[in-house]
N, C-alpha and C positions, 0 to 999 in steps of 0.2 A: 301186500305191503309192496313197494316197489324195490326192486333190488337195486338199482342206481338213483339214488334220491339226487343227484345234481341235475340241474336243469341246462337244457340247450335252447336258447332263443335262436331264431332264424331271421336274417336280415334279408331284404328284398333285393333279387338279382338274378343274372342269367346263368350262374354256376350251378353246381350240385351239392347238396349237404347230405350226409349218411352218417347213421349211428348205428354200432354193433355193441351192444352192452355199454361198456365205459369208454369205448373209443368212438371218437367223432373225427369225421374227414370232411375237407372242403375240396372240391374239384372246380378249378376254374372254367373248364370246358370239356368238350366230348372228343375224344380220340379213339384209335384203335385199341389203345391200352387201357382206357377207362374201366372195361370190365375186368381187366386182370389186374388193375390195382384194387378194385373193390373186394375182388376174389381172395386176393391175397391177405387182405386185412381180415375179411370176415372168416378166413379159416383158422385164425389163431386169437379172435378177439375175446373168445369165451374163457380163455386162461385166467388165472389169478392175476399175473402182471405181464401181459402180452407186449410191451413196449418194445422190448428187445428183439422179440421175435418178427414183429411187424418190420423193424427196420431191416433186419436181415432179408425178409422177404421182398419188400419194397425196392433194395437195392438189386436184386436179381431181376425185379420187373422193369425197372428205370435204365439200368446200365447193361442188360442183357437182353432186351428186345429190339426189334429192328425199328418199330413206330416211335416216334417221340411223343412222350407222356405230356399231357395237361400239366400246367401248374397246380399245385396242391398243397394242403396244410392238414396236418395230422396231429391230434392230441390224444395221448394214451398213457395209461399208468405204467409204472415200473416198479420195482420191488424197494425202491427208495425214493421215489418221487414221481413226476409226471414229464414223460418226454415230448417235445415239441418237434416235427419234422416240417421243414419249408422248402419247397422248392419253386424255382422262378418267382415271377412279380406276386408274391402271397407274403403278407406280414400278420405278425402275432404282436398283441400288447398283452403283457403280464402285469397285473395288478397284485401286488403282494405286501409283504411287510416293510419293504424299502421302497415303496411308492410304485410307480409305474415304468416299465421299460419296453422297448420295442425291438424286435427281432424282424429281418426281412430275408426272405430267400432269395432275391435278387443279388445279395451280397456274395454270393459264391457260384463258381460255375456249375457244381453238382447240386448240393442242398445244404441248408442249415440245419444242424439239430442241436438240441441243448435239453439237459434234464433240470427241471425246476424242481427244488429241494425244499426251499423255503415255504411256508404257509402261504397259500393263493386264495385270493377272494373270487377272482374272476379272470379269464382268458378270452380275448376275442381274436378270431382268424378271419381273414377276407382278402380280397385283392388289394394289392399295394397301390392303392391311389392318393395316398396322402390323407384322406378323409377318415374319422373314425368309422368304426362298423357300429350301426345301431340296429339292433333286433327289433322286429315287430312286437307290439304289446301282446302279452299272454300267450306267446307261442312257447312250445316245449317240445322239441322232437324226441319222442322216447325210443323209437325203433324205425329202422327202414330209411329211405331215401325220399328227399323232396327238393324242389329248385330253391335256389337261395343265392345271394352274393356274399355270404359269409355267416359265420354263427359266434354266438356268446355263451360260453360254458361258465356256469355260475355255480358256486358251493351252496348246497342246501342248509337249510336252518333245521336243527333237531330239537324238537319239544321234549323237554324233561317232564317225567310224570310228577304229579302233584304228591307230595309227602302225606303219609297218612297221620292221622291225628293220634298221639300218644295215648294208650290206655288210661294212664293215669288223670290226663286232662278231661277225657271223656268222663272219667267216674266223678269228678269233682265239680261236674256242671252244675250249675243252681236247677234242681228238678223243677222250681216253680217258675223258672223264667221262661218266657215263650221264645226266645231266642236261641237257636241252635248253637252248639259249641263251636269256637272259632277255629279255623283250620290254615294252616301256612298256604300261602299262594303258590300257585305252580310257576317254575322258573324256566330258564333256557339254559342248555347247555352251551351254545353259541351265543353271543349277544350280537346279532346280525339282523337287520331289518330288511326284506326283500321287498318292501313296497315301492312304488314309482317315486313317492315324495322323497325317499332317501337315497335315489339313484346318483345323486351329485357327490354324495359321499361314498360312493363306491370305492374309491381309490385309497381311503383310509385303512390301516391296518386294524383288525380287532382282535382281541384277544380272548380266548374261551375262559369261563368262569372266573373272569377277573374283571375290573374296570381297567381300561387303557386310554392313554392319551391320543387324540386324534390329530396327527401332524398333517399339514396340508401336503396334497398329493403333488409329487413332482412331476413335471413334464417328461412325456415318453422321451427316452433318448435312442436315436438311431444308431446301431451298433455298426461301425464301419468294418472295411476288411481288415484293418490294422489291428482291430480289437474284436476278432472273430472268436465266438465262444468255443470252447473245447467239444468235440464230439463227445456223445453219450459212453462211448467205449473208452474213452481217454479220462473221463472223470468219475469211474466207478469208486464207490465206496466213501464219497465225499457226501457230507449233509451240513447244512448250516447248523450252528448253534440255536437252540432254542430261546426265545426273547424271554426276558425277564417282564412279568406284568407290572405297570406302571399306574400308581394310585390316582384317583381323580380328584380327591381332596386330599387336604393335609392331614398329617398323622398327628394327633395332640400330644403323642408320647415322645415324638422328635420334634415337635415345635415347627412343622413345615419344611425341616432340613431333610433333602433327599437322602436316602440311605442307599449305598451301593449295594448291588446284589451280592448274596453270601457266595463265598467260595465252596465250589463242589467239594464233597469228601475225597479222602485220598481212595486210589483204586477204581474210582468211577471212570467213565469214558472221557468225562470233560475234565479231569483232574489237571493240575498245573503241568505243562509240558517243557517248563525252563523260562527264560526272560528273552525279551528284545533289548539287546543293548545298544543305546545311541549315546555317543560321546561318553559321559560319566554318569549315565542312569540306567537302570535296568529295569524295565516294564515287565512286570510278571504276566506269563501267558495263561491266565486263569480266566480271562474274559476276553470278548471282541473288542477291536480298537478301530477308531478311525484317525487315519493320518493324513495332516496337512498344515497349511498356514494358519487357519481358523477351523479347526475340526469342530468346535462346539457348535457351528451353524448346521451341522447335519442331523437330520431327524432321529436318528437312531441314538446321538449322544443326547440330544434334548430329552428323550423319553428313557433315559437310562438303560437301553438296551446295549449300549457300547461307550466305551471310555474313549476320551480325546488323547492324542499322542502329538503334540503341536512341534512343527518344525518351522520355527521362525526365520525372518531375514535371509530368505532365499527366494528371488524372483521367478526362479524355475519351478516352484513348488505351487500347486493349486490350494485354493482354499480347504477343498475336500480333494485328496490327492488318492488316497488308496484305503482298503479296507482289510484288516486282519481279523480271521474267523477261526474257532476251534472246532473239530470233531473226531471223536474217538481217538483222544490224545495225540492228533496230529494239527500241525498248524497250516494254514492255507491264507495267500494274498491274491488280491485283484485289484486292477487299476480302476479308477473313477471315470474313464474316457476322458483322461487329460491330454494337454496337447504335448507336454513334456515327456509323458510316459512313466511307467514304473519297470525297473529293471531287476533281475536277479541273477546271483551268481554262485557257483559252488565254492567250497573251501579250496584255498591253494590255486585258484584261477583268476584271472582278469577279464576273462571273457564273459560279458555281460548280455542276457537275453530279455527283450523287451516281451512283457506279458500284456495280455488283453483283459476283457472285464469277466472272464470265467475265472472261478478260483483256480490256483495253482499252488501245488504243496511245497511248503518251505521246510525241508529237513533239518536237522540240527547242524551248525556249522554254515549253512548258507546265509547268504548276505541280500539285503533288498538297497536298491539306490534308487533314492527319491531327490531329484536335482543334484545337489551336491553332497547331500547326507547320505551315509550309509550306516544301516540298522543290520545287527548280527544276530542270529537266532543261537542262543547258547543254553546248554542243559545243565552246565555246572554252576549255574548262579543260584544262590540262596536267597530268597527275597521274602519280604512279609506281602500283606494282602495289597499294599499300594506301591508305587514306585519309589525307591530309594537310592541315594547316590551310593555307588560301588565303593568298596574300601579299595585303597592303593596298596 
């Protein structure tokens, strides 16, 4: 049985692709530092969560050696997600629950690193030429190093064993019938099709053990310098809220009306942490939100993963402007790559700080400024499951 069920497809090119256990690296060329980079990764790749150790060792090689290292990209597991390291003209496309987004190592003088915590279907890494990375059919690097211009890391499909026939059903089978007793069909734990025919749907998020809507894939967004993701060491402890499954067909009991996700029980890591107060309305922080002039256009709202928080009548606010998420009792906010930007400020200060597309914690008392509107995170708000007008 394979230890690492994920597959690594190889795209043609002049670089080098290497795999050490669950760690995959792309090197764009050959320099005096190539062997040192591969050796630093291989030395710690067999650990349970080698992502942080790899970043530390690569920092010593890249910034402590006399020779110029080649551009490279690394994908490695961490204790709470998957870390992506990019240096030089190397790009990565991440296809997950929120569609597709793009990172580029050329956007930083040192390197770009980000921990991906949301469910991911595939990640492609290769030379930043503006063209998509297309792996050769039926390629799968399991160990070692091969020539290539990039790679595509794909999550594998795990089959579930067929349920056994209950003894009562077997005993009541008609002994005179030539037909064997019926058995339940085998299922899949992850409803994912890895065939070439479904490659065009690879950007659609798929939920395990439940039907889910298939929103159209968003075009990859090139994250600029002003929206640089936080480093892996700056975002430790954050994880995106697990999306709620969305039914593919109408529920007869609700006559097709979409039922909002249930609130988490008290004491759970996702229990309500207060409310976002906007003008005279308190929005309970027991669910993710999409903020903007027209937040219902976002796929996460259409598929009941998040709730809309509308900010109308403001020309500085984009249709989808910012995202609010929860994790372990904490609130996080990130910008949606908007021209006007999203700003945060602490209590008692008028100094506003612009944030990027990486999640930033919003402690109680802190404020969010979107256009001319200000939302405040308060923990003293008592609220039902839906937004209600505050008492005067």
